[in-house]
Backbone and ligand atoms as CSV (ligand in chain L), in Angstrom:
chain,resi,resn,atom,element,x,y,z
A,1,MET,N,N,0.819,-1.207,0.000
A,1,MET,CA,C,0.000,0.000,0.000
A,1,MET,C,C,0.852,1.256,0.000
A,2,VAL,N,N,0.255,2.392,-0.320
A,2,VAL,CA,C,0.974,3.669,-0.396
A,2,VAL,C,C,1.832,3.842,0.855
A,3,LYS,N,N,3.105,4.187,0.645
A,3,LYS,CA,C,4.011,4.312,1.802
A,3,LYS,C,C,3.891,5.707,2.407
A,4,THR,N,N,3.678,5.734,3.705
A,4,THR,CA,C,3.562,7.002,4.428
A,4,THR,C,C,4.248,6.851,5.781
A,5,LEU,N,N,4.218,7.915,6.564
A,5,LEU,CA,C,4.779,7.858,7.916
A,5,LEU,C,C,3.871,7.088,8.865
A,6,LEU,N,N,2.642,6.873,8.433
A,6,LEU,CA,C,1.667,6.229,9.322
A,6,LEU,C,C,1.698,4.713,9.155
A,7,ASP,N,N,1.207,3.997,10.141
A,7,ASP,CA,C,1.100,2.538,10.019
A,7,ASP,C,C,0.032,2.214,8.978
A,8,ASN,N,N,0.320,1.198,8.191
A,8,ASN,CA,C,-0.673,0.755,7.208
A,8,ASN,C,C,-2.007,0.457,7.862
A,9,PHE,N,N,-1.909,-0.218,8.981
A,9,PHE,CA,C,-3.121,-0.644,9.659
A,9,PHE,C,C,-3.999,0.555,10.029
A,10,CYS,N,N,-3.364,1.606,10.508
A,10,CYS,CA,C,-4.112,2.787,10.943
A,10,CYS,C,C,-4.786,3.485,9.757
A,11,VAL,N,N,-4.067,3.530,8.631
A,11,VAL,CA,C,-4.673,4.148,7.444
A,11,VAL,C,C,-5.867,3.315,6.997
A,12,LYS,N,N,-5.677,1.991,6.989
A,12,LYS,CA,C,-6.737,1.090,6.538
A,12,LYS,C,C,-7.976,1.165,7.419
A,13,SER,N,N,-7.746,1.139,8.721
A,13,SER,CA,C,-8.889,1.083,9.633
A,13,SER,C,C,-9.538,2.454,9.797
A,14,GLY,N,N,-8.750,3.509,9.537
A,14,GLY,CA,C,-9.306,4.846,9.728
A,14,GLY,C,C,-9.237,5.303,11.170
A,15,VAL,N,N,-8.745,4.439,12.052
A,15,VAL,CA,C,-8.603,4.812,13.462
A,15,VAL,C,C,-7.110,4.832,13.779
A,16,LEU,N,N,-6.613,5.989,14.225
A,16,LEU,CA,C,-5.181,6.097,14.453
A,16,LEU,C,C,-4.792,5.610,15.844
A,17,CYS,N,N,-3.674,4.871,15.901
A,17,CYS,CA,C,-3.141,4.432,17.196
A,17,CYS,C,C,-2.434,5.625,17.851
A,18,ALA,N,N,-1.984,5.451,19.074
A,18,ALA,CA,C,-1.369,6.551,19.822
A,18,ALA,C,C,-0.139,7.099,19.098
A,19,ARG,N,N,0.661,6.204,18.500
A,19,ARG,CA,C,1.872,6.634,17.812
A,19,ARG,C,C,1.557,7.501,16.601
A,20,CYS,N,N,0.544,7.091,15.835
A,20,CYS,CA,C,0.156,7.865,14.655
A,20,CYS,C,C,-0.489,9.186,15.074
A,21,GLU,N,N,-1.290,9.157,16.114
A,21,GLU,CA,C,-1.897,10.382,16.645
A,21,GLU,C,C,-0.822,11.394,17.021
A,22,GLU,N,N,0.239,10.872,17.611
A,22,GLU,CA,C,1.364,11.703,18.039
A,22,GLU,C,C,2.007,12.399,16.824
A,23,LYS,N,N,2.160,11.652,15.736
A,23,LYS,CA,C,2.736,12.227,14.510
A,23,LYS,C,C,1.844,13.342,13.963
A,24,LEU,N,N,0.550,13.138,14.097
A,24,LEU,CA,C,-0.418,14.128,13.638
A,24,LEU,C,C,-0.330,15.374,14.531
A,25,ARG,N,N,-0.228,15.133,15.832
A,25,ARG,CA,C,-0.175,16.220,16.798
A,25,ARG,C,C,1.098,17.053,16.629
A,26,LYS,N,N,2.202,16.368,16.363
A,26,LYS,CA,C,3.481,17.060,16.180
A,26,LYS,C,C,3.585,17.750,14.814
A,27,GLY,N,N,2.623,17.460,13.948
A,27,GLY,CA,C,2.646,18.099,12.634
A,27,GLY,C,C,3.517,17.377,11.619
A,28,GLN,N,N,4.010,16.169,11.960
A,28,GLN,CA,C,4.793,15.404,10.982
A,28,GLN,C,C,3.892,14.959,9.836
A,29,ILE,N,N,2.643,14.802,10.197
A,29,ILE,CA,C,1.595,14.478,9.226
A,29,ILE,C,C,0.481,15.486,9.488
A,30,THR,N,N,-0.085,16.049,8.433
A,30,THR,CA,C,-1.172,17.013,8.645
A,30,THR,C,C,-2.521,16.345,8.345
A,31,ASP,N,N,-3.577,17.040,8.688
A,31,ASP,CA,C,-4.917,16.516,8.376
A,31,ASP,C,C,-5.091,16.365,6.871
A,32,LEU,N,N,-4.492,17.328,6.144
A,32,LEU,CA,C,-4.586,17.263,4.687
A,32,LEU,C,C,-3.850,16.012,4.169
A,33,ASP,N,N,-2.655,15.750,4.723
A,33,ASP,CA,C,-1.914,14.538,4.319
A,33,ASP,C,C,-2.779,13.300,4.523
A,34,LEU,N,N,-3.393,13.252,5.681
A,34,LEU,CA,C,-4.204,12.087,6.039
A,34,LEU,C,C,-5.369,11.916,5.059
A,35,LYS,N,N,-5.981,13.037,4.722
A,35,LYS,CA,C,-7.102,13.001,3.782
A,35,LYS,C,C,-6.638,12.448,2.421
A,36,ILE,N,N,-5.490,12.927,1.949
A,36,ILE,CA,C,-4.993,12.498,0.638
A,36,ILE,C,C,-4.549,11.032,0.693
A,37,VAL,N,N,-3.902,10.649,1.774
A,37,VAL,CA,C,-3.464,9.251,1.912
A,37,VAL,C,C,-4.675,8.321,1.858
A,38,ARG,N,N,-5.749,8.720,2.491
A,38,ARG,CA,C,-6.960,7.878,2.480
A,38,ARG,C,C,-7.555,7.782,1.080
A,39,ILE,N,N,-7.524,8.887,0.363
A,39,ILE,CA,C,-8.018,8.859,-1.018
A,39,ILE,C,C,-7.145,7.920,-1.857
A,40,LEU,N,N,-5.824,8.037,-1.689
A,40,LEU,CA,C,-4.906,7.184,-2.466
A,40,LEU,C,C,-5.108,5.719,-2.115
A,41,PHE,N,N,-5.331,5.481,-0.850
A,41,PHE,CA,C,-5.541,4.110,-0.392
A,41,PHE,C,C,-6.802,3.507,-1.040
A,42,GLU,N,N,-7.849,4.295,-1.117
A,42,GLU,CA,C,-9.068,3.835,-1.792
A,42,GLU,C,C,-8.805,3.568,-3.279
A,43,LEU,N,N,-8.017,4.450,-3.889
A,43,LEU,CA,C,-7.756,4.340,-5.327
A,43,LEU,C,C,-6.873,3.142,-5.685
A,44,GLU,N,N,-6.126,2.656,-4.702
A,44,GLU,CA,C,-5.257,1.487,-4.932
A,44,GLU,C,C,-6.020,0.285,-5.470
A,45,LYS,N,N,-7.249,0.149,-5.041
A,45,LYS,CA,C,-8.057,-1.001,-5.463
A,45,LYS,C,C,-8.228,-0.990,-6.982
A,46,GLN,N,N,-8.396,0.229,-7.505
A,46,GLN,CA,C,-8.604,0.393,-8.929
A,46,GLN,C,C,-7.278,0.520,-9.693
A,47,PHE,N,N,-6.293,1.126,-9.031
A,47,PHE,CA,C,-4.999,1.367,-9.671
A,47,PHE,C,C,-3.886,0.765,-8.814
A,48,PRO,N,N,-3.615,-0.533,-9.014
A,48,PRO,CA,C,-2.661,-1.229,-8.144
A,48,PRO,C,C,-1.251,-0.636,-8.162
A,49,MET,N,N,-0.897,0.119,-9.225
A,49,MET,CA,C,0.464,0.688,-9.257
A,49,MET,C,C,0.681,1.707,-8.142
A,50,LEU,N,N,-0.400,2.152,-7.508
A,50,LEU,CA,C,-0.257,3.100,-6.394
A,50,LEU,C,C,0.314,2.436,-5.145
A,51,GLN,N,N,0.252,1.119,-5.131
A,51,GLN,CA,C,0.673,0.375,-3.936
A,51,GLN,C,C,2.088,0.673,-3.474
A,52,ASP,N,N,2.991,0.913,-4.423
A,52,ASP,CA,C,4.358,1.197,-3.943
A,52,ASP,C,C,4.776,2.640,-4.178
A,53,VAL,N,N,3.807,3.539,-4.185
A,53,VAL,CA,C,4.112,4.966,-4.276
A,53,VAL,C,C,4.447,5.480,-2.870
A,54,SER,N,N,5.548,6.228,-2.767
A,54,SER,CA,C,5.877,6.845,-1.475
A,54,SER,C,C,5.301,8.248,-1.424
A,55,PHE,N,N,4.358,8.419,-0.534
A,55,PHE,CA,C,3.719,9.730,-0.353
A,55,PHE,C,C,4.573,10.552,0.597
A,56,GLU,N,N,4.860,11.794,0.234
A,56,GLU,CA,C,5.661,12.650,1.120
A,56,GLU,C,C,4.782,13.644,1.875
A,57,ARG,N,N,4.076,14.474,1.149
A,57,ARG,CA,C,3.166,15.418,1.798
A,57,ARG,C,C,2.242,16.048,0.770
A,58,ALA,N,N,1.219,16.705,1.292
A,58,ALA,CA,C,0.292,17.427,0.426
A,58,ALA,C,C,0.247,18.870,0.915
A,59,VAL,N,N,0.195,19.802,-0.018
A,59,VAL,CA,C,0.167,21.218,0.315
A,59,VAL,C,C,-0.936,21.860,-0.519
A,60,GLU,N,N,-1.704,22.728,0.143
A,60,GLU,CA,C,-2.825,23.347,-0.548
A,60,GLU,C,C,-2.618,24.857,-0.599
A,61,SER,N,N,-2.956,25.458,-1.704
A,61,SER,CA,C,-2.962,26.913,-1.758
A,61,SER,C,C,-4.013,27.316,-2.773
A,62,GLY,N,N,-4.940,28.166,-2.355
A,62,GLY,CA,C,-6.031,28.537,-3.240
A,62,GLY,C,C,-6.756,27.300,-3.713
A,63,ASP,N,N,-6.948,27.213,-5.035
A,63,ASP,CA,C,-7.672,26.041,-5.541
A,63,ASP,C,C,-6.722,24.946,-6.003
A,64,VAL,N,N,-5.444,25.081,-5.650
A,64,VAL,CA,C,-4.459,24.080,-6.091
A,64,VAL,C,C,-4.053,23.171,-4.937
A,65,LEU,N,N,-4.044,21.893,-5.238
A,65,LEU,CA,C,-3.580,20.900,-4.279
A,65,LEU,C,C,-2.328,20.269,-4.868
A,66,ALA,N,N,-1.192,20.455,-4.183
A,66,ALA,CA,C,0.050,19.846,-4.651
A,66,ALA,C,C,0.288,18.578,-3.841
A,67,ILE,N,N,0.480,17.471,-4.556
A,67,ILE,CA,C,0.764,16.202,-3.882
A,67,ILE,C,C,2.211,15.837,-4.186
A,68,LEU,N,N,3.005,15.749,-3.134
A,68,LEU,CA,C,4.410,15.408,-3.314
A,68,LEU,C,C,4.626,13.929,-3.044
A,69,VAL,N,N,5.178,13.276,-4.052
A,69,VAL,CA,C,5.533,11.857,-3.902
A,69,VAL,C,C,7.006,11.726,-4.259
A,70,SER,N,N,7.588,10.579,-3.947
A,70,SER,CA,C,8.971,10.326,-4.318
A,70,SER,C,C,9.176,10.614,-5.796
A,71,LYS,N,N,10.330,11.188,-6.100
A,71,LYS,CA,C,10.638,11.565,-7.480
A,71,LYS,C,C,10.337,10.433,-8.474
A,72,GLN,N,N,10.736,9.231,-8.103
A,72,GLN,CA,C,10.580,8.110,-9.055
A,72,GLN,C,C,9.128,7.614,-9.152
A,73,ASP,N,N,8.249,8.145,-8.303
A,73,ASP,CA,C,6.851,7.691,-8.331
A,73,ASP,C,C,5.910,8.647,-9.073
A,74,VAL,N,N,6.454,9.773,-9.529
A,74,VAL,CA,C,5.607,10.752,-10.217
A,74,VAL,C,C,4.919,10.098,-11.424
A,75,GLY,N,N,5.697,9.309,-12.177
A,75,GLY,CA,C,5.161,8.644,-13.372
A,75,GLY,C,C,3.971,7.753,-13.055
A,76,LYS,N,N,4.035,7.063,-11.914
A,76,LYS,CA,C,2.921,6.172,-11.529
A,76,LYS,C,C,1.671,6.989,-11.245
A,77,MET,N,N,1.849,8.113,-10.581
A,77,MET,CA,C,0.704,8.965,-10.259
A,77,MET,C,C,0.056,9.525,-11.529
A,78,LEU,N,N,0.876,9.738,-12.547
A,78,LEU,CA,C,0.352,10.331,-13.784
A,78,LEU,C,C,-0.079,9.273,-14.800
A,79,SER,N,N,0.092,7.997,-14.442
A,79,SER,CA,C,-0.207,6.934,-15.407
A,79,SER,C,C,-1.711,6.708,-15.552
A,80,SER,N,N,-2.076,5.640,-16.250
A,80,SER,CA,C,-3.488,5.328,-16.525
A,80,SER,C,C,-4.184,6.484,-17.233
A,81,GLY,N,N,-3.462,7.125,-18.129
A,81,GLY,CA,C,-4.045,8.206,-18.914
A,81,GLY,C,C,-4.596,9.344,-18.067
A,82,GLY,N,N,-3.989,9.572,-16.904
A,82,GLY,CA,C,-4.434,10.675,-16.057
A,82,GLY,C,C,-5.659,10.362,-15.210
A,83,LYS,N,N,-6.078,9.092,-15.227
A,83,LYS,CA,C,-7.296,8.722,-14.479
A,83,LYS,C,C,-7.131,8.875,-12.970
A,84,ILE,N,N,-5.902,8.629,-12.493
A,84,ILE,CA,C,-5.660,8.734,-11.049
A,84,ILE,C,C,-5.820,10.189,-10.620
A,85,VAL,N,N,-5.183,11.075,-11.387
A,85,VAL,CA,C,-5.274,12.505,-11.064
A,85,VAL,C,C,-6.735,12.961,-11.143
A,86,ARG,N,N,-7.439,12.509,-12.184
A,86,ARG,CA,C,-8.846,12.926,-12.309
A,86,ARG,C,C,-9.691,12.439,-11.131
A,87,ALA,N,N,-9.379,11.248,-10.652
A,87,ALA,CA,C,-10.125,10.727,-9.498
A,87,ALA,C,C,-9.854,11.578,-8.254
A,88,ILE,N,N,-8.610,12.035,-8.100
A,88,ILE,CA,C,-8.278,12.876,-6.935
A,88,ILE,C,C,-8.971,14.236,-7.076
A,89,VAL,N,N,-9.001,14.752,-8.293
A,89,VAL,CA,C,-9.686,16.023,-8.548
A,89,VAL,C,C,-11.158,15.903,-8.147
A,90,LYS,N,N,-11.753,14.778,-8.523
A,90,LYS,CA,C,-13.170,14.565,-8.242
A,90,LYS,C,C,-13.439,14.517,-6.735
A,91,GLU,N,N,-12.531,13.872,-6.014
A,91,GLU,CA,C,-12.693,13.745,-4.560
A,91,GLU,C,C,-12.458,15.067,-3.830
A,92,THR,N,N,-11.475,15.829,-4.295
A,92,THR,CA,C,-11.059,17.017,-3.545
A,92,THR,C,C,-11.627,18.315,-4.118
A,93,ARG,N,N,-12.075,18.268,-5.353
A,93,ARG,CA,C,-12.536,19.457,-6.079
A,93,ARG,C,C,-11.472,20.541,-6.138
A,94,LYS,N,N,-10.231,20.105,-6.271
A,94,LYS,CA,C,-9.111,21.036,-6.399
A,94,LYS,C,C,-8.404,20.774,-7.717
A,95,ARG,N,N,-7.601,21.736,-8.151
A,95,ARG,CA,C,-6.712,21.470,-9.274
A,95,ARG,C,C,-5.500,20.765,-8.693
A,96,VAL,N,N,-5.211,19.582,-9.213
A,96,VAL,CA,C,-4.175,18.749,-8.608
A,96,VAL,C,C,-2.869,18.825,-9.391
A,97,LYS,N,N,-1.789,19.056,-8.670
A,97,LYS,CA,C,-0.451,18.998,-9.264
A,97,LYS,C,C,0.334,17.907,-8.560
A,98,ILE,N,N,0.926,17.026,-9.338
A,98,ILE,CA,C,1.759,15.976,-8.751
A,98,ILE,C,C,3.216,16.429,-8.864
A,99,LEU,N,N,3.891,16.489,-7.736
A,99,LEU,CA,C,5.272,16.969,-7.730
A,99,LEU,C,C,6.200,15.904,-7.163
A,100,GLY,N,N,7.414,15.884,-7.689
A,100,GLY,CA,C,8.426,14.942,-7.196
A,100,GLY,C,C,9.126,15.534,-5.989
A,101,TYR,N,N,9.312,14.724,-4.981
A,101,TYR,CA,C,9.953,15.182,-3.758
A,101,TYR,C,C,11.437,14.812,-3.827
A,102,GLY,N,N,12.275,15.719,-3.371
A,102,GLY,CA,C,13.695,15.403,-3.321
A,102,GLY,C,C,14.424,15.637,-4.631
A,103,GLY,N,N,13.737,16.253,-5.594
A,103,GLY,CA,C,14.422,16.575,-6.843
A,103,GLY,C,C,15.120,17.920,-6.716
A,104,ASP,N,N,15.659,18.425,-7.816
A,104,ASP,CA,C,16.302,19.736,-7.713
A,104,ASP,C,C,15.237,20.824,-7.805
A,105,SER,N,N,15.634,22.048,-7.424
A,105,SER,CA,C,14.628,23.101,-7.356
A,105,SER,C,C,14.172,23.521,-8.753
A,106,ARG,N,N,15.030,23.344,-9.761
A,106,ARG,CA,C,14.614,23.706,-11.114
A,106,ARG,C,C,13.419,22.853,-11.557
A,107,GLN,N,N,13.525,21.558,-11.275
A,107,GLN,CA,C,12.445,20.643,-11.641
A,107,GLN,C,C,11.140,21.040,-10.939
A,108,LEU,N,N,11.269,21.366,-9.655
A,108,LEU,CA,C,10.089,21.767,-8.887
A,108,LEU,C,C,9.452,23.019,-9.507
A,109,ILE,N,N,10.298,23.994,-9.850
A,109,ILE,CA,C,9.784,25.238,-10.441
A,109,ILE,C,C,9.107,24.939,-11.777
A,110,GLU,N,N,9.749,24.105,-12.594
A,110,GLU,CA,C,9.148,23.768,-13.890
A,110,GLU,C,C,7.793,23.097,-13.717
A,111,ASP,N,N,7.719,22.191,-12.757
A,111,ASP,CA,C,6.449,21.492,-12.519
A,111,ASP,C,C,5.374,22.444,-12.005
A,112,LEU,N,N,5.773,23.383,-11.152
A,112,LEU,CA,C,4.799,24.334,-10.612
A,112,LEU,C,C,4.269,25.271,-11.694
A,113,PHE,N,N,5.120,25.657,-12.628
A,113,PHE,CA,C,4.705,26.598,-13.661
A,113,PHE,C,C,4.085,25.932,-14.878
A,114,SER,N,N,4.248,24.618,-14.990
A,114,SER,CA,C,3.715,23.914,-16.152
A,114,SER,C,C,2.227,24.244,-16.306
A,115,PRO,N,N,1.716,24.515,-17.496
A,115,PRO,CA,C,2.322,24.341,-18.833
A,115,PRO,C,C,3.105,25.547,-19.359
A,116,ILE,N,N,3.358,26.557,-18.547
A,116,ILE,CA,C,4.120,27.709,-19.026
A,116,ILE,C,C,5.601,27.326,-19.076
A,117,SER,N,N,6.279,27.710,-20.173
A,117,SER,CA,C,7.679,27.310,-20.241
A,117,SER,C,C,8.587,28.397,-19.685
A,118,ILE,N,N,9.657,27.929,-19.080
A,118,ILE,CA,C,10.567,28.806,-18.364
A,118,ILE,C,C,11.801,29.075,-19.204
A,119,LEU,N,N,12.194,30.345,-19.259
A,119,LEU,CA,C,13.368,30.717,-20.017
A,119,LEU,C,C,14.620,30.501,-19.157
A,120,THR,N,N,14.673,31.164,-18.020
A,120,THR,CA,C,15.826,31.012,-17.114
A,120,THR,C,C,15.394,31.123,-15.665
A,121,ILE,N,N,16.222,30.581,-14.822
A,121,ILE,CA,C,16.018,30.716,-13.381
A,121,ILE,C,C,17.328,31.254,-12.805
A,122,ASN,N,N,17.246,32.374,-12.100
A,122,ASN,CA,C,18.447,32.961,-11.489
A,122,ASN,C,C,18.243,33.117,-9.999
A,123,THR,N,N,19.338,33.067,-9.292
A,123,THR,CA,C,19.273,33.362,-7.867
A,123,THR,C,C,19.747,34.790,-7.659
A,124,ILE,N,N,18.952,35.568,-6.925
A,124,ILE,CA,C,19.363,36.939,-6.645
A,124,ILE,C,C,19.621,37.064,-5.152
A,125,TRP,N,N,20.746,37.641,-4.809
A,125,TRP,CA,C,21.057,37.906,-3.408
A,125,TRP,C,C,20.656,39.336,-3.097
A,126,LEU,N,N,19.887,39.521,-2.062
A,126,LEU,CA,C,19.452,40.859,-1.690
A,126,LEU,C,C,20.438,41.440,-0.678
A,127,PRO,N,N,20.434,42.788,-0.543
A,127,PRO,CA,C,21.385,43.426,0.379
A,127,PRO,C,C,21.339,42.850,1.803
A,128,ASP,N,N,20.182,42.375,2.212
A,128,ASP,CA,C,20.100,41.850,3.578
A,128,ASP,C,C,20.522,40.375,3.636
A,129,ASP,N,N,21.168,39.905,2.570
A,129,ASP,CA,C,21.714,38.559,2.541
A,129,ASP,C,C,20.663,37.460,2.385
A,130,THR,N,N,19.431,37.864,2.082
A,130,THR,CA,C,18.448,36.841,1.779
A,130,THR,C,C,18.480,36.594,0.272
A,131,ARG,N,N,17.836,35.536,-0.112
A,131,ARG,CA,C,17.926,35.083,-1.480
A,131,ARG,C,C,16.555,35.005,-2.122
A,132,GLU,N,N,16.473,35.407,-3.367
A,132,GLU,CA,C,15.233,35.204,-4.111
A,132,GLU,C,C,15.555,34.445,-5.382
A,133,THR,N,N,14.567,33.710,-5.849
A,133,THR,CA,C,14.758,32.969,-7.086
A,133,THR,C,C,13.945,33.659,-8.162
A,134,LYS,N,N,14.659,34.186,-9.156
A,134,LYS,CA,C,13.975,34.900,-10.230
A,134,LYS,C,C,13.664,33.923,-11.355
A,135,VAL,N,N,12.380,33.816,-11.662
A,135,VAL,CA,C,11.947,32.908,-12.717
A,135,VAL,C,C,11.547,33.756,-13.910
A,136,ILE,N,N,12.262,33.588,-15.014
A,136,ILE,CA,C,11.952,34.370,-16.210
A,136,ILE,C,C,11.196,33.483,-17.188
A,137,LEU,N,N,9.995,33.944,-17.521
A,137,LEU,CA,C,9.147,33.167,-18.414
A,137,LEU,C,C,9.273,33.706,-19.834
A,138,ASP,N,N,9.109,32.812,-20.752
A,138,ASP,CA,C,9.337,33.117,-22.146
A,138,ASP,C,C,8.181,33.919,-22.747
A,139,GLY,N,N,8.510,35.059,-23.330
A,139,GLY,CA,C,7.517,35.809,-24.082
A,139,GLY,C,C,6.912,36.989,-23.351
A,140,ARG,N,N,5.827,37.471,-23.894
A,140,ARG,CA,C,5.106,38.597,-23.337
A,140,ARG,C,C,4.083,38.070,-22.333
A,141,ARG,N,N,3.797,38.826,-21.318
A,141,ARG,CA,C,2.811,38.393,-20.341
A,141,ARG,C,C,1.445,38.299,-21.028
A,142,PRO,N,N,0.873,37.108,-21.107
A,142,PRO,CA,C,-0.423,36.977,-21.795
A,142,PRO,C,C,-1.555,37.574,-20.962
A,143,LYS,N,N,-2.659,37.873,-21.638
A,143,LYS,CA,C,-3.804,38.442,-20.913
A,143,LYS,C,C,-4.333,37.444,-19.906
A,144,HIS,N,N,-4.427,36.206,-20.353
A,144,HIS,CA,C,-4.909,35.157,-19.448
A,144,HIS,C,C,-3.800,34.160,-19.185
A,145,VAL,N,N,-3.293,34.197,-17.975
A,145,VAL,CA,C,-2.221,33.272,-17.620
A,145,VAL,C,C,-2.873,31.998,-17.074
A,146,PRO,N,N,-2.474,30.838,-17.589
A,146,PRO,CA,C,-3.115,29.600,-17.125
A,146,PRO,C,C,-2.699,29.179,-15.710
A,147,VAL,N,N,-1.770,29.926,-15.124
A,147,VAL,CA,C,-1.259,29.556,-13.806
A,147,VAL,C,C,-1.367,30.782,-12.914
A,148,ASP,N,N,-1.833,30.609,-11.694
A,148,ASP,CA,C,-1.917,31.723,-10.757
A,148,ASP,C,C,-0.562,31.866,-10.054
A,149,PHE,N,N,0.167,32.945,-10.403
A,149,PHE,CA,C,1.530,33.079,-9.877
A,149,PHE,C,C,1.578,33.233,-8.368
A,150,GLU,N,N,0.558,33.860,-7.797
A,150,GLU,CA,C,0.566,34.011,-6.340
A,150,GLU,C,C,0.465,32.641,-5.666
A,151,ILE,N,N,-0.338,31.775,-6.237
A,151,ILE,CA,C,-0.462,30.415,-5.691
A,151,ILE,C,C,0.857,29.666,-5.854
A,152,VAL,N,N,1.452,29.788,-7.031
A,152,VAL,CA,C,2.739,29.121,-7.271
A,152,VAL,C,C,3.784,29.614,-6.271
A,153,LYS,N,N,3.806,30.932,-6.025
A,153,LYS,CA,C,4.783,31.488,-5.072
A,153,LYS,C,C,4.569,30.921,-3.675
A,154,ARG,N,N,3.302,30.846,-3.283
A,154,ARG,CA,C,3.036,30.315,-1.939
A,154,ARG,C,C,3.425,28.846,-1.832
A,155,LEU,N,N,3.146,28.078,-2.883
A,155,LEU,CA,C,3.499,26.656,-2.863
A,155,LEU,C,C,5.018,26.473,-2.811
A,156,ALA,N,N,5.747,27.254,-3.611
A,156,ALA,CA,C,7.207,27.135,-3.637
A,156,ALA,C,C,7.778,27.451,-2.262
A,157,LYS,N,N,7.195,28.468,-1.626
A,157,LYS,CA,C,7.661,28.859,-0.292
A,157,LYS,C,C,7.430,27.728,0.704
A,158,GLU,N,N,6.233,27.196,0.653
A,158,GLU,CA,C,5.885,26.176,1.638
A,158,GLU,C,C,6.623,24.853,1.387
A,159,ILE,N,N,6.805,24.508,0.122
A,159,ILE,CA,C,7.431,23.230,-0.187
A,159,ILE,C,C,8.941,23.279,0.017
A,160,SER,N,N,9.576,24.364,-0.463
A,160,SER,CA,C,11.038,24.328,-0.363
A,160,SER,C,C,11.655,25.608,0.172
A,161,GLY,N,N,10.824,26.507,0.698
A,161,GLY,CA,C,11.358,27.719,1.311
A,161,GLY,C,C,11.836,28.775,0.319
A,162,MET,N,N,11.590,28.541,-0.973
A,162,MET,CA,C,12.051,29.491,-1.981
A,162,MET,C,C,11.128,30.705,-2.061
A,163,THR,N,N,11.728,31.887,-2.230
A,163,THR,CA,C,10.955,33.087,-2.523
A,163,THR,C,C,11.110,33.356,-4.013
A,164,LEU,N,N,9.999,33.289,-4.725
A,164,LEU,CA,C,10.072,33.441,-6.179
A,164,LEU,C,C,9.715,34.850,-6.612
A,165,ARG,N,N,10.384,35.278,-7.669
A,165,ARG,CA,C,10.043,36.525,-8.336
A,165,ARG,C,C,9.799,36.136,-9.802
A,166,VAL,N,N,8.671,36.558,-10.333
A,166,VAL,CA,C,8.310,36.114,-11.683
A,166,VAL,C,C,8.369,37.264,-12.677
A,167,GLU,N,N,9.057,37.051,-13.759
A,167,GLU,CA,C,9.130,38.068,-14.813
A,167,GLU,C,C,8.988,37.427,-16.193
A,168,PHE,N,N,8.510,38.251,-17.125
A,168,PHE,CA,C,8.425,37.776,-18.510
A,168,PHE,C,C,9.533,38.450,-19.310
A,169,GLU,N,N,10.055,37.754,-20.273
A,169,GLU,CA,C,11.072,38.361,-21.100
A,169,GLU,C,C,10.920,37.869,-22.526
A,170,GLU,N,N,10.955,38.829,-23.449
A,170,GLU,CA,C,10.864,38.432,-24.850
A,170,GLU,C,C,12.247,38.142,-25.372
A,171,ARG,N,N,12.354,37.052,-26.078
A,171,ARG,CA,C,13.658,36.677,-26.619
A,171,ARG,C,C,14.032,37.571,-27.780
L,1,ZN,ZN,ZN,-0.661,3.786,13.969
């Protein structure tokens, strides 16, 4: 079954033992994580490839739900012609993004901005010694952007602590 910090038995039964409760209380696992793990567990019956997916965490911002799984498991989550993702969308009524955990930050940024293509990513050091990541997108800023940049910024911050700055540049 989907690998998580929780005992399989507790996820299956829906009743958490003291040890799992403790993880929830300490914030190692959030209520949102638990909700997503339960959805994935239900979906395993229909999509057996989910059985060996390692779930890392789930993060929500606005109408976007980012599900982080092990880098090598992203393909499994996206398999079955997108049926798994569609099933999660149906359950959560969110726009679902599947992200690889433990990859490099460029990959994470590309996945967060997809389907918009990225021209360059630069690190900027500010006078106060903090760092921002400047993401330059290809072309002119369109009237309708398919991605909400404020949501992407919040997700990047929460997932990897990055502060993003977004700019468009024409080649
Ligand atoms: Zn337990």
